[in-house]
Structure formats: C-alpha cells, structure tokens
N, C-alpha and C positions, 0 to 999 in steps of 0.2 A: 740550469739554475744560475751558474756563474755568469753566463752571457746575459741573462735577464738583469742580474744585479749590476753588471757593467753598463748596460743600457740605461738603467735607472740613474746611476751615478752621472752618466753622460748627459741625460736629460736635465738633472738637477744643475749640473755645471752650466749648461746652455741657458737655463732659466735665470741663473744667477748673473751670468754675463749680460743677458738682455736687460735685467733689472738695473745693473750698474750703468750700462750705456744710457738707459732712459734717465737715470738720476743725473748723470753727467750732462746730458743734453739740456735738461730742465734747469740745472744749476747755471750753465753757460748762458742760456736764454735770459734768465732772471737778471744776471749781472749785466749782460749787454743792454737790456732795456732800461737799466738804471743810469746809464751813462749818456751824456750829451756830447756832441762834437767838441764843444769848448772844454770839456773835462779832459780830453786827450790831446788838445792842441790842434784840432782840426777847425777850419773856418766854419762859422755858422751858416746854415743853408736855409734859414727860415723855418716855418712850421712844417712838421713832418706828419704823415698820415699814421705812422706807428711810432711808439715811444722808443727812445734810445738810439744807439748806433745801428747802422746797417751791418749785415753780415760781412759784406765785402770790405767795409771799413775796418772791422776787427781783423779780418784776414790780412789786409795790407799792413796794419800796425804790427801784427805778429810775424809777418814775413812768410806766410803760408798761402796756399791756394784757397780761393773762395770755396771751391768744391769741398776741400778737406774740412774746412771749418763748418760748412753747412752739414756735412755728414756727421760731424761730432755732435752738433746740436740736434740732429734728427735721430741720433742713437744708432747709427749704422755701424756694423762690425768692421771698423777700419783700424789697422794697427796705429798706435800713437806712441811716440818716443817721449822720454823725459824732457828733451830739449823743446819739442813742440808744445808740451804742456806748460813749460816755463815761459815760452814766448806768448802763448795765449793768456797766461796769468798776468804777464806784464802789460799786454794790450788792454786787458780789462781792468787794470789798476787794482788787482786783488790784494787784500791784506795778507800778511804771513799766514794767518789761520786759514783763510780762504784758499791760498795757494796749496797748503798741505792737504786740505780737503779735496781739491781738484786732483791731486796725485793719488789720494786714496781711492777716488772713483775711477780715474783713468788707468792707473797701474796698481791695482790692489795687491796687497801682500797679506795672505791669511795668517793669522797669529795663533800661536799655541797659548792656551790659557791655563794658568794655575791659580785656583781660587781657594787654596788651603789656608785655613786660619791657624797659624802656628801658636804655640804657647807664649812665645815672645811677643807676638802681635797682640794677643789677648791681654797679656800683662800690661803692655804699654798703653792700650786703650783704657784699661781700668785705672792706670796711674795718673792719667790726665784728668784729675778730679775737678779742676776748675774750668774745664773746657768741654762743651758738648762735642762728641765725636761720633761719626758714622763710619763704618767700613762698608763700601759699596763694591759690588762686582761690576763686570763690564756692561751689564744691562741695567745698572743702577738699583738692583735689588739690595735691600739692607740686610747684610749677613751678620753684622754685629753693631751694636750701639751701646754707649756707656750710659750710666744712670743720669749723668748731667744732661744728656740729650733728651731723655724721657722727661726729666724734671722741668727743663726749660721749654721744649717744643711739644711735649706730649707724645704719646704712643700712637699706634695705628688707629684710624677711625673706621676701618672696614675689616671684614674677615677675609678679603681677597688675598690669596697667597700665590707667589711669594710677595712679601711686603716690598714696596718699591717707593723710593724717595720722590720720584717725579709724580707718581700717582698721589702720594700724600699731599704734595703741594698743590696740584691742579684740581683735585676732587675733594679734598678735606675742607669742610666748612670752617673748622677751627683755625686752620692756617690762613685761610682767606681773611678772617677777621683779625688775626694776630699781626700779619705783615702790613706795615704802613703803606708800602708800595708793592702790593701783591702783583699787579700787572707787570711792572718792570722786572721784579725778581723772577716771576714765572717765565717771562719772555727770554731772559738771559739763560735760564736753565734749559729751555727747549732748544735754543741755538747751540748750547754746549752739548746737549744730548744728541742732536743731529750730527755734530762733528764726531762724537764717539761712535755712533751707530754706523757710520760709513766704514769704520775699520772692521766691522763684523757683519757684513752684508748677508751672510748665510744663516745668521742666528734667528731661529724661529721665535725665541722669547722676545727679542726686540721687535720683530715683525708683529707679533700678537699684541704687544704693549702699544705700539703705534696705532694699530687698528682700534684698540680699546679706547685710547685717549682721544683719537680723532672723533669717535662717537660721543664721548663723555664731556669733552671740553671744546667749546667754540674757539677759545684763545689758542689752544694747542693746534687745532686744524688750520687756523689763519697763519700762525707763525711757522708751522711746519711747511706750509705751501710756499712760503717766501724763499725757502732754501738758504736762509741766513745761517752762518756758522760762526762759532768762536771757540777757541781751544780752552780758554780760561775764563771763568766767571768768578771774580774775587772782589767785586765791589761790596763795600760795607752796606749793611741793611739794618733797618730799624723795625723792631717788633713791639707790639703793645702787650705787656704782661698784665694779667688781671689784677695782680697785687702790687707790682713794682713799677708800673707805668712803662715808659718807653725805654727799651734796652737796645744798645747798638752793638752789632757783631760784625767781625771781619772773618769771612771764610777763607780757608787755605786748603789746597788739594795736593796730596802727595801719593805717588805711585809706590806700592809695596814691592820692593826690589825682589824679595824672595818669592813673592806670589804676584807676578805681573798682571794677573787678571783682577787684582783688587786695588782699590784706591781708598786712601784715608782722607776724610773730610773733617777738618778741625775748625771750630769756631772760637775766636779769641775776643774777649771783651774789648770794646773800642774806646770806652770812656770811663771816668772814675765811678760814675753811678752804676754802670753795668758791672764793673769790677767789684765794687763794694757789695752789690746785691749777690753776686756769685759767691764771694768769699764769706759773706755773713750767713747766707741762707741755704746753700746746697749741702745736703748730707748724702753721702754716697755709699753704695755697696759695689762689689766687683762687677765688672761688665760680664754679660752672659750672651751666648748665641741667641738670636731672636727666636729660634725654634723652641728654646726652653721656656718661652713665655707665651706660647700660642694660646694656652687655655686660660690665661690671666686677663683681666680687664685692665684698661689703662689706669683706672683708679687704684687697683690693687697691686699693680706691678711693683712699685717702690713706695711703700707707705712712708718711709722716712723722707724721701724726696718730695712726696706729695705734701707732707706736713710743712716742709721748709718753703715750698713754692705755692702754698695755698692750693688752688684747684688746677694748677697747670697740668698735672698729670691725669686729670680726670675730666676736664671740661673740653 
C-alpha cells in the first residue's frame, strides 16, 4: 500500500512538472512572437514567414545555445538555472511581473498556505465602514466581505460555491452592466489571476475554476491563452450605480501577514462624489463570513445597506 501511494505521489509530481514545462514553453513562445528585431536592436530583415523573433535570435541575445532555448519552448525536461531564466527574460524584454512569472514557472517553489480568518482581521474588515472590502484566498474565493462591499457591488448572483470574485465579475450580468469598462477591468483581473495561479500549480480548485471559466466566458478564454500576466491591478475604475450615477473607486491589495494565503482587497473612493455618496448613504453592520449568509438572498442580506443604496444589494 505504501509503495502504491508513493507511486501515485510520483505520478502526480511528474504530471505537475510536465504541466509547468508546457506553461513555460507557451509563455516564452507568446512573448517571442510579440517582438520584432527592431525591438531588441537587431537589424530588420524584411518580412518574415512567422511573427516575432527567431529562436536562435533569442538564444543569441540570452547567451545560451539555440538547442537549450528550443527545449525550453518545447517543454522538454531540461534543468534551468536562475541565471539562465534571467538571461532569457532580458532577451525577451520581459517586465518585472513577467520576469517573476517566468521564475514561478521555471523554478517553482511550493508555498505553505494559511487561510485562517483571525478575530483581528474580522474586526478590521468590519471597521473599514467607508470602504468596500473583500478578503480573498489564493484561488480568489471570497472568504469574507464587509457590508459596504455588498451594498455597493451587490452579493453573489449564483448559488455556485465557493463564491469567487473572478466568477462574479466574468459571469454576473449585474457587474457587466455596472462596470463602465467591463472588458478592461475583466482583462486586468484575468492577467492578475494567471500570475497568482502560477504560484499554486497543483491546486485543483484553481484548475477547476480555469476550466469552468474557459467554458463560460469567451473573454476569459481569449485572455488566458495570451499568457499575459501582471502582479498588481490597481487602476481606478468607474461603476454605474442605479441611484447615485457614476462612482469611481481605487482598488488596493494587501497580503495578510499572519495568514499569507489571504489577501485584503480594499476599494477607496476616488472623487468627492463617490466619497459623499459613501459617507451619506452607507449604513453598515459588522462583517461576517460568507458562509453565514449562504441561505440569504442578496436583497435580504443587509436591509439597512439595501435601503441606503436603493436596489444595489438586490438588483
């Protein structure tokens, strides 16, 4: 029995390594095809049959053999050093976020996750009464949200559990109609999610969510296949509130040090109108775990908040 379990663990490990190599190869190919010789200081050679740089050009710029670079793109099981990855990143003109993503794929370090919601965290989320706040785990499941978040953005639109922020934005009709630039906001979130997902390649929740969203959202499938990543998505965005018109929010993301598997997502009013609307209209109750509200409808979650924000919590 112990031998069987060891063999199963070995098989899982080999499948994970194969998956990471395939992701690494596709990421490199996508970035290579986006560059022209002029982008990296090489002389123009006229029209090419295939887009982007040639493999041998990237290898020369990185100071490695063409065979090694080709093997990396092909997902072959070859050892790769930090120095080699840095050289390839420089050759492909990767951003800081893309460089870190490259290392996550090429030299993964599995992380220990702690997703405990401490009383201190719960109290802090509750006390941020003028700011919508979500607490997300590493798979972007919403494990805690305050009443400002429900009042402003509304609750879940489906009964699918666990409730997930990316699913809400990509499949919820209410959020599509509320966000002025839904396409841009959703695209940024998908790129950030891909960055986060690379740090947890063995997580079945993330794998299942990706499969679900690929089937449910054309935009998700298109953006996911581009292999674009970014570590932070903190651009201000505008929403259309049914009673208060356009409100502008600035999102900020913070790692919970005592529970590194959790992340705090805080939304700050960006202009006077949004600030006045929040200060004048939001009536709040203490934050509660999402699981405590599973049997409640969005309209009945927070009656006081619903009254303050019209139909925001129920439409």
